C-alpha positions, 0 to 999 in steps of 0.5 A: 499500499502507498500512503500520500502525504495527506495520510490517505491510503490508496488500496488495491481496490482503487487500482482495480477501478483504474485498471478496468477503466484502462482495460476498457479504453475509458480515460478519466478525461472522457468521463470528466467531458461527459459531466463538464467536471475536472479530470481531477474530480473523477480522479478523486471519485475513482480513488474514493476520496470523493463521492459522486453517484453519476460518475460512479454509475457512469464508470460502472456502466462502461466497465459492465459492473455494478457500482457496488462491486467497484465501490463496496459499502465501507464497513462501520467500526463497532461503537466503542464502549 
């Protein structure tokens, strides 16, 4: 795992989404152009740093998977006693 200067961990899951996009010939820029957002906005969604239902849905449709398969719900931590 790689950690950035912002204490954010990039996991294999994030590389999976990027790899699937590349394998299907999908660029982050093409998704950004469709929704008139920046490529960086799409990158943040792919990396899990931000959420956007429409960007996630578009990527999922293009790679032929569900949003839940690409971005599984986060597990909640048990409450402290």
